[in-house]
PDB file of N, CA, C and O in Angstrom:
ATOM      1  N   MET A   1      52.483   5.622  48.235  1.00  0.00           N
ATOM      2  CA  MET A   1      51.377   5.989  49.101  1.00  0.00           C
ATOM      3  C   MET A   1      50.912   4.728  49.831  1.00  0.00           C
ATOM      4  O   MET A   1      50.696   3.683  49.216  1.00  0.00           O
ATOM      5  N   GLU A   2      50.761   4.843  51.149  1.00  0.00           N
ATOM      6  CA  GLU A   2      50.257   3.740  51.952  1.00  0.00           C
ATOM      7  C   GLU A   2      48.739   3.638  51.822  1.00  0.00           C
ATOM      8  O   GLU A   2      48.065   4.628  51.538  1.00  0.00           O
ATOM      9  N   ARG A   3      48.212   2.441  52.031  1.00  0.00           N
ATOM     10  CA  ARG A   3      46.763   2.230  51.957  1.00  0.00           C
ATOM     11  C   ARG A   3      46.326   1.463  53.198  1.00  0.00           C
ATOM     12  O   ARG A   3      46.992   0.520  53.625  1.00  0.00           O
ATOM     13  N   ILE A   4      45.192   1.879  53.776  1.00  0.00           N
ATOM     14  CA  ILE A   4      44.593   1.125  54.881  1.00  0.00           C
ATOM     15  C   ILE A   4      43.224   0.644  54.437  1.00  0.00           C
ATOM     16  O   ILE A   4      42.633   1.206  53.515  1.00  0.00           O
ATOM     17  N   TYR A   5      42.722  -0.383  55.083  1.00  0.00           N
ATOM     18  CA  TYR A   5      41.415  -0.939  54.760  1.00  0.00           C
ATOM     19  C   TYR A   5      40.502  -0.842  55.976  1.00  0.00           C
ATOM     20  O   TYR A   5      40.918  -1.135  57.097  1.00  0.00           O
ATOM     21  N   ARG A   6      39.280  -0.437  55.753  1.00  0.00           N
ATOM     22  CA  ARG A   6      38.270  -0.358  56.808  1.00  0.00           C
ATOM     23  C   ARG A   6      37.061  -1.161  56.353  1.00  0.00           C
ATOM     24  O   ARG A   6      36.821  -1.294  55.153  1.00  0.00           O
ATOM     25  N   THR A   7      36.307  -1.689  57.287  1.00  0.00           N
ATOM     26  CA  THR A   7      35.087  -2.431  56.974  1.00  0.00           C
ATOM     27  C   THR A   7      33.944  -1.840  57.789  1.00  0.00           C
ATOM     28  O   THR A   7      34.154  -0.969  58.634  1.00  0.00           O
ATOM     29  N   TYR A   8      32.740  -2.319  57.526  1.00  0.00           N
ATOM     30  CA  TYR A   8      31.600  -1.855  58.311  1.00  0.00           C
ATOM     31  C   TYR A   8      31.776  -2.158  59.791  1.00  0.00           C
ATOM     32  O   TYR A   8      31.278  -1.416  60.637  1.00  0.00           O
ATOM     33  N   ALA A   9      32.475  -3.233  60.110  1.00  0.00           N
ATOM     34  CA  ALA A   9      32.715  -3.575  61.509  1.00  0.00           C
ATOM     35  C   ALA A   9      33.587  -2.525  62.202  1.00  0.00           C
ATOM     36  O   ALA A   9      33.530  -2.368  63.422  1.00  0.00           O
ATOM     37  N   ASP A  10      34.386  -1.816  61.423  1.00  0.00           N
ATOM     38  CA  ASP A  10      35.253  -0.766  61.970  1.00  0.00           C
ATOM     39  C   ASP A  10      34.547   0.579  62.076  1.00  0.00           C
ATOM     40  O   ASP A  10      35.116   1.540  62.594  1.00  0.00           O
ATOM     41  N   THR A  11      33.328   0.653  61.597  1.00  0.00           N
ATOM     42  CA  THR A  11      32.627   1.926  61.474  1.00  0.00           C
ATOM     43  C   THR A  11      31.741   2.181  62.688  1.00  0.00           C
ATOM     44  O   THR A  11      31.051   1.283  63.169  1.00  0.00           O
ATOM     45  N   GLU A  12      31.770   3.413  63.170  1.00  0.00           N
ATOM     46  CA  GLU A  12      30.928   3.823  64.282  1.00  0.00           C
ATOM     47  C   GLU A  12      30.027   4.968  63.807  1.00  0.00           C
ATOM     48  O   GLU A  12      30.501   5.954  63.244  1.00  0.00           O
ATOM     49  N   VAL A  13      28.727   4.818  64.043  1.00  0.00           N
ATOM     50  CA  VAL A  13      27.783   5.862  63.662  1.00  0.00           C
ATOM     51  C   VAL A  13      27.903   7.007  64.647  1.00  0.00           C
ATOM     52  O   VAL A  13      27.805   6.806  65.858  1.00  0.00           O
ATOM     53  N   THR A  14      28.115   8.206  64.133  1.00  0.00           N
ATOM     54  CA  THR A  14      28.267   9.357  65.010  1.00  0.00           C
ATOM     55  C   THR A  14      27.047  10.259  64.996  1.00  0.00           C
ATOM     56  O   THR A  14      26.815  11.009  65.944  1.00  0.00           O
ATOM     57  N   GLN A  15      26.253  10.189  63.908  1.00  0.00           N
ATOM     58  CA  GLN A  15      25.056  11.014  63.834  1.00  0.00           C
ATOM     59  C   GLN A  15      24.066  10.368  62.869  1.00  0.00           C
ATOM     60  O   GLN A  15      24.435   9.974  61.762  1.00  0.00           O
ATOM     61  N   LEU A  16      22.821  10.264  63.289  1.00  0.00           N
ATOM     62  CA  LEU A  16      21.778   9.750  62.421  1.00  0.00           C
ATOM     63  C   LEU A  16      20.950  10.912  61.898  1.00  0.00           C
ATOM     64  O   LEU A  16      20.693  11.877  62.618  1.00  0.00           O
ATOM     65  N   SER A  17      20.537  10.815  60.648  1.00  0.00           N
ATOM     66  CA  SER A  17      19.690  11.834  60.042  1.00  0.00           C
ATOM     67  C   SER A  17      18.461  11.168  59.451  1.00  0.00           C
ATOM     68  O   SER A  17      18.509  10.010  59.039  1.00  0.00           O
ATOM     69  N   THR A  18      17.372  11.900  59.413  1.00  0.00           N
ATOM     70  CA  THR A  18      16.115  11.399  58.879  1.00  0.00           C
ATOM     71  C   THR A  18      15.754  12.177  57.625  1.00  0.00           C
ATOM     72  O   THR A  18      15.857  13.403  57.587  1.00  0.00           O
ATOM     73  N   SER A  19      15.331  11.450  56.601  1.00  0.00           N
ATOM     74  CA  SER A  19      14.879  12.094  55.377  1.00  0.00           C
ATOM     75  C   SER A  19      13.539  12.756  55.648  1.00  0.00           C
ATOM     76  O   SER A  19      12.610  12.108  56.130  1.00  0.00           O
ATOM     77  N   VAL A  20      13.431  14.059  55.338  1.00  0.00           N
ATOM     78  CA  VAL A  20      12.231  14.843  55.614  1.00  0.00           C
ATOM     79  C   VAL A  20      11.725  15.456  54.312  1.00  0.00           C
ATOM     80  O   VAL A  20      12.514  15.882  53.469  1.00  0.00           O
ATOM     81  N   LYS A  21      10.407  15.496  54.158  1.00  0.00           N
ATOM     82  CA  LYS A  21       9.784  16.146  53.005  1.00  0.00           C
ATOM     83  C   LYS A  21       8.733  17.116  53.523  1.00  0.00           C
ATOM     84  O   LYS A  21       7.823  16.719  54.251  1.00  0.00           O
ATOM     85  N   CYS A  22       8.857  18.388  53.151  1.00  0.00           N
ATOM     86  CA  CYS A  22       7.923  19.411  53.602  1.00  0.00           C
ATOM     87  C   CYS A  22       6.524  19.099  53.072  1.00  0.00           C
ATOM     88  O   CYS A  22       6.356  18.874  51.874  1.00  0.00           O
ATOM     89  N   PRO A  23       5.514  19.081  53.955  1.00  0.00           N
ATOM     90  CA  PRO A  23       4.150  18.787  53.513  1.00  0.00           C
ATOM     91  C   PRO A  23       3.511  19.931  52.729  1.00  0.00           C
ATOM     92  O   PRO A  23       2.448  19.753  52.133  1.00  0.00           O
ATOM     93  N   TYR A  24       4.144  21.099  52.723  1.00  0.00           N
ATOM     94  CA  TYR A  24       3.594  22.264  52.023  1.00  0.00           C
ATOM     95  C   TYR A  24       4.155  22.411  50.608  1.00  0.00           C
ATOM     96  O   TYR A  24       3.397  22.547  49.648  1.00  0.00           O
ATOM     97  N   CYS A  25       5.494  22.383  50.481  1.00  0.00           N
ATOM     98  CA  CYS A  25       6.096  22.644  49.164  1.00  0.00           C
ATOM     99  C   CYS A  25       6.784  21.430  48.546  1.00  0.00           C
ATOM    100  O   CYS A  25       7.114  21.451  47.360  1.00  0.00           O
ATOM    101  N   GLY A  26       7.005  20.368  49.331  1.00  0.00           N
ATOM    102  CA  GLY A  26       7.630  19.165  48.808  1.00  0.00           C
ATOM    103  C   GLY A  26       9.148  19.149  48.858  1.00  0.00           C
ATOM    104  O   GLY A  26       9.764  18.183  48.410  1.00  0.00           O
ATOM    105  N   GLU A  27       9.767  20.201  49.394  1.00  0.00           N
ATOM    106  CA  GLU A  27      11.234  20.254  49.536  1.00  0.00           C
ATOM    107  C   GLU A  27      11.697  19.074  50.393  1.00  0.00           C
ATOM    108  O   GLU A  27      11.057  18.748  51.392  1.00  0.00           O
ATOM    109  N   GLU A  28      12.807  18.433  50.010  1.00  0.00           N
ATOM    110  CA  GLU A  28      13.347  17.295  50.753  1.00  0.00           C
ATOM    111  C   GLU A  28      14.753  17.623  51.252  1.00  0.00           C
ATOM    112  O   GLU A  28      15.523  18.294  50.565  1.00  0.00           O
ATOM    113  N   TRP A  29      15.080  17.144  52.454  1.00  0.00           N
ATOM    114  CA  TRP A  29      16.405  17.323  53.037  1.00  0.00           C
ATOM    115  C   TRP A  29      16.612  16.289  54.126  1.00  0.00           C
ATOM    116  O   TRP A  29      15.684  15.567  54.490  1.00  0.00           O
ATOM    117  N   MET A  30      17.833  16.220  54.647  1.00  0.00           N
ATOM    118  CA  MET A  30      18.183  15.317  55.741  1.00  0.00           C
ATOM    119  C   MET A  30      18.249  16.133  57.031  1.00  0.00           C
ATOM    120  O   MET A  30      18.984  17.116  57.118  1.00  0.00           O
ATOM    121  N   GLU A  31      17.480  15.717  58.018  1.00  0.00           N
ATOM    122  CA  GLU A  31      17.416  16.417  59.306  1.00  0.00           C
ATOM    123  C   GLU A  31      18.178  15.595  60.345  1.00  0.00           C
ATOM    124  O   GLU A  31      17.788  14.461  60.622  1.00  0.00           O
ATOM    125  N   PRO A  32      19.259  16.135  60.930  1.00  0.00           N
ATOM    126  CA  PRO A  32      20.052  15.387  61.915  1.00  0.00           C
ATOM    127  C   PRO A  32      19.344  15.272  63.263  1.00  0.00           C
ATOM    128  O   PRO A  32      18.559  16.135  63.655  1.00  0.00           O
ATOM    129  N   ASP A  33      19.649  14.179  63.957  1.00  0.00           N
ATOM    130  CA  ASP A  33      19.205  13.954  65.341  1.00  0.00           C
ATOM    131  C   ASP A  33      17.691  14.032  65.520  1.00  0.00           C
ATOM    132  O   ASP A  33      17.211  14.609  66.496  1.00  0.00           O
ATOM    133  N   THR A  34      16.943  13.460  64.591  1.00  0.00           N
ATOM    134  CA  THR A  34      15.476  13.393  64.706  1.00  0.00           C
ATOM    135  C   THR A  34      15.048  11.943  64.532  1.00  0.00           C
ATOM    136  O   THR A  34      14.257  11.620  63.647  1.00  0.00           O
ATOM    137  N   ASP A  35      15.589  11.060  65.401  1.00  0.00           N
ATOM    138  CA  ASP A  35      15.396   9.631  65.210  1.00  0.00           C
ATOM    139  C   ASP A  35      14.922   8.891  66.461  1.00  0.00           C
ATOM    140  O   ASP A  35      15.071   7.673  66.556  1.00  0.00           O
ATOM    141  N   GLU A  36      14.359   9.617  67.410  1.00  0.00           N
ATOM    142  CA  GLU A  36      13.881   8.977  68.634  1.00  0.00           C
ATOM    143  C   GLU A  36      12.422   8.551  68.445  1.00  0.00           C
ATOM    144  O   GLU A  36      11.551   9.389  68.210  1.00  0.00           O
ATOM    145  N   CYS A  37      12.164   7.254  68.549  1.00  0.00           N
ATOM    146  CA  CYS A  37      10.826   6.708  68.310  1.00  0.00           C
ATOM    147  C   CYS A  37       9.802   7.304  69.266  1.00  0.00           C
ATOM    148  O   CYS A  37      10.078   7.512  70.448  1.00  0.00           O
ATOM    149  N   GLY A  38       8.624   7.570  68.737  1.00  0.00           N
ATOM    150  CA  GLY A  38       7.536   8.095  69.536  1.00  0.00           C
ATOM    151  C   GLY A  38       7.645   9.575  69.837  1.00  0.00           C
ATOM    152  O   GLY A  38       6.905  10.091  70.675  1.00  0.00           O
ATOM    153  N   THR A  39       8.551  10.267  69.170  1.00  0.00           N
ATOM    154  CA  THR A  39       8.779  11.685  69.424  1.00  0.00           C
ATOM    155  C   THR A  39       8.230  12.531  68.284  1.00  0.00           C
ATOM    156  O   THR A  39       8.347  12.163  67.115  1.00  0.00           O
ATOM    157  N   THR A  40       7.633  13.661  68.629  1.00  0.00           N
ATOM    158  CA  THR A  40       7.182  14.626  67.638  1.00  0.00           C
ATOM    159  C   THR A  40       8.175  15.773  67.604  1.00  0.00           C
ATOM    160  O   THR A  40       8.488  16.371  68.634  1.00  0.00           O
ATOM    161  N   TYR A  41       8.669  16.075  66.410  1.00  0.00           N
ATOM    162  CA  TYR A  41       9.653  17.145  66.223  1.00  0.00           C
ATOM    163  C   TYR A  41       9.004  18.314  65.500  1.00  0.00           C
ATOM    164  O   TYR A  41       8.245  18.115  64.552  1.00  0.00           O
ATOM    165  N   LYS A  42       9.295  19.522  65.936  1.00  0.00           N
ATOM    166  CA  LYS A  42       8.854  20.727  65.234  1.00  0.00           C
ATOM    167  C   LYS A  42       9.974  21.145  64.298  1.00  0.00           C
ATOM    168  O   LYS A  42      11.097  21.402  64.733  1.00  0.00           O
ATOM    169  N   LEU A  43       9.665  21.211  63.010  1.00  0.00           N
ATOM    170  CA  LEU A  43      10.667  21.521  61.996  1.00  0.00           C
ATOM    171  C   LEU A  43      10.247  22.743  61.195  1.00  0.00           C
ATOM    172  O   LEU A  43       9.076  23.123  61.177  1.00  0.00           O
ATOM    173  N   ARG A  44      11.221  23.346  60.536  1.00  0.00           N
ATOM    174  CA  ARG A  44      10.980  24.472  59.628  1.00  0.00           C
ATOM    175  C   ARG A  44      11.548  24.074  58.272  1.00  0.00           C
ATOM    176  O   ARG A  44      12.674  23.584  58.178  1.00  0.00           O
ATOM    177  N   CYS A  45      10.769  24.287  57.236  1.00  0.00           N
ATOM    178  CA  CYS A  45      11.195  23.961  55.877  1.00  0.00           C
ATOM    179  C   CYS A  45      12.473  24.718  55.535  1.00  0.00           C
ATOM    180  O   CYS A  45      12.612  25.900  55.849  1.00  0.00           O
ATOM    181  N   GLU A  46      13.404  24.018  54.887  1.00  0.00           N
ATOM    182  CA  GLU A  46      14.674  24.632  54.515  1.00  0.00           C
ATOM    183  C   GLU A  46      14.600  25.411  53.208  1.00  0.00           C
ATOM    184  O   GLU A  46      15.558  26.096  52.850  1.00  0.00           O
ATOM    185  N   ASN A  47      13.490  25.323  52.491  1.00  0.00           N
ATOM    186  CA  ASN A  47      13.315  26.070  51.248  1.00  0.00           C
ATOM    187  C   ASN A  47      13.055  27.531  51.614  1.00  0.00           C
ATOM    188  O   ASN A  47      12.082  27.837  52.303  1.00  0.00           O
ATOM    189  N   GLU A  48      13.918  28.423  51.156  1.00  0.00           N
ATOM    190  CA  GLU A  48      13.786  29.839  51.549  1.00  0.00           C
ATOM    191  C   GLU A  48      12.521  30.495  51.004  1.00  0.00           C
ATOM    192  O   GLU A  48      12.128  31.554  51.494  1.00  0.00           O
ATOM    193  N   ASP A  49      11.878  29.899  50.012  1.00  0.00           N
ATOM    194  CA  ASP A  49      10.613  30.433  49.514  1.00  0.00           C
ATOM    195  C   ASP A  49       9.417  29.944  50.336  1.00  0.00           C
ATOM    196  O   ASP A  49       8.320  30.488  50.215  1.00  0.00           O
ATOM    197  N   CYS A  50       9.621  28.928  51.163  1.00  0.00           N
ATOM    198  CA  CYS A  50       8.533  28.353  51.968  1.00  0.00           C
ATOM    199  C   CYS A  50       8.737  28.679  53.451  1.00  0.00           C
ATOM    200  O   CYS A  50       7.991  29.473  54.025  1.00  0.00           O
ATOM    201  N   GLU A  51       9.741  28.069  54.060  1.00  0.00           N
ATOM    202  CA  GLU A  51      10.116  28.256  55.466  1.00  0.00           C
ATOM    203  C   GLU A  51       8.953  28.097  56.444  1.00  0.00           C
ATOM    204  O   GLU A  51       8.976  28.680  57.528  1.00  0.00           O
ATOM    205  N   ARG A  52       7.933  27.312  56.076  1.00  0.00           N
ATOM    206  CA  ARG A  52       6.807  27.100  56.988  1.00  0.00           C
ATOM    207  C   ARG A  52       7.169  26.050  58.034  1.00  0.00           C
ATOM    208  O   ARG A  52       7.977  25.157  57.775  1.00  0.00           O
ATOM    209  N   GLU A  53       6.573  26.161  59.204  1.00  0.00           N
ATOM    210  CA  GLU A  53       6.810  25.210  60.279  1.00  0.00           C
ATOM    211  C   GLU A  53       5.784  24.082  60.192  1.00  0.00           C
ATOM    212  O   GLU A  53       4.650  24.283  59.757  1.00  0.00           O
ATOM    213  N   PHE A  54       6.208  22.898  60.613  1.00  0.00           N
ATOM    214  CA  PHE A  54       5.318  21.735  60.666  1.00  0.00           C
ATOM    215  C   PHE A  54       5.862  20.764  61.704  1.00  0.00           C
ATOM    216  O   PHE A  54       6.997  20.902  62.159  1.00  0.00           O
ATOM    217  N   GLU A  55       5.055  19.789  62.072  1.00  0.00           N
ATOM    218  CA  GLU A  55       5.473  18.767  63.019  1.00  0.00           C
ATOM    219  C   GLU A  55       5.714  17.458  62.281  1.00  0.00           C
ATOM    220  O   GLU A  55       5.000  17.125  61.335  1.00  0.00           O
ATOM    221  N   MET A  56       6.725  16.724  62.723  1.00  0.00           N
ATOM    222  CA  MET A  56       7.008  15.401  62.197  1.00  0.00           C
ATOM    223  C   MET A  56       7.001  14.414  63.364  1.00  0.00           C
ATOM    224  O   MET A  56       7.739  14.584  64.334  1.00  0.00           O
ATOM    225  N   TYR A  57       6.171  13.392  63.263  1.00  0.00           N
ATOM    226  CA  TYR A  57       6.154  12.329  64.272  1.00  0.00           C
ATOM    227  C   TYR A  57       7.039  11.210  63.774  1.00  0.00           C
ATOM    228  O   TYR A  57       6.851  10.732  62.655  1.00  0.00           O
ATOM    229  N   PHE A  58       8.011  10.776  64.582  1.00  0.00           N
ATOM    230  CA  PHE A  58       8.923   9.716  64.185  1.00  0.00           C
ATOM    231  C   PHE A  58       8.456   8.388  64.757  1.00  0.00           C
ATOM    232  O   PHE A  58       8.273   8.244  65.966  1.00  0.00           O
ATOM    233  N   ASP A  59       8.264   7.413  63.859  1.00  0.00           N
ATOM    234  CA  ASP A  59       7.841   6.078  64.246  1.00  0.00           C
ATOM    235  C   ASP A  59       8.708   5.083  63.488  1.00  0.00           C
ATOM    236  O   ASP A  59       8.963   5.270  62.298  1.00  0.00           O
ATOM    237  N   ALA A  60       9.152   4.052  64.141  1.00  0.00           N
ATOM    238  CA  ALA A  60      10.070   3.093  63.530  1.00  0.00           C
ATOM    239  C   ALA A  60       9.350   1.964  62.805  1.00  0.00           C
ATOM    240  O   ALA A  60       9.991   0.975  62.447  1.00  0.00           O
ATOM    241  N   SER A  61       8.057   2.070  62.577  1.00  0.00           N
ATOM    242  CA  SER A  61       7.339   0.966  61.916  1.00  0.00           C
ATOM    243  C   SER A  61       7.677   0.828  60.462  1.00  0.00           C
ATOM    244  O   SER A  61       7.149  -0.055  59.787  1.00  0.00           O
TER     245      SER A  61
END
């Protein structure tokens, strides 16, 4: 079996995700493409027992 080696320098980020925690039930998940500074995102909880909507403001501080 052949082997190749890759390093971080060879790596290209294709999608960024943000760790999100529902303010109502505490469910946590990774939300893709919610990483633009100064932007407010409308999200829906992924917990099927909650599924409430909330806003998340993204700040890089």
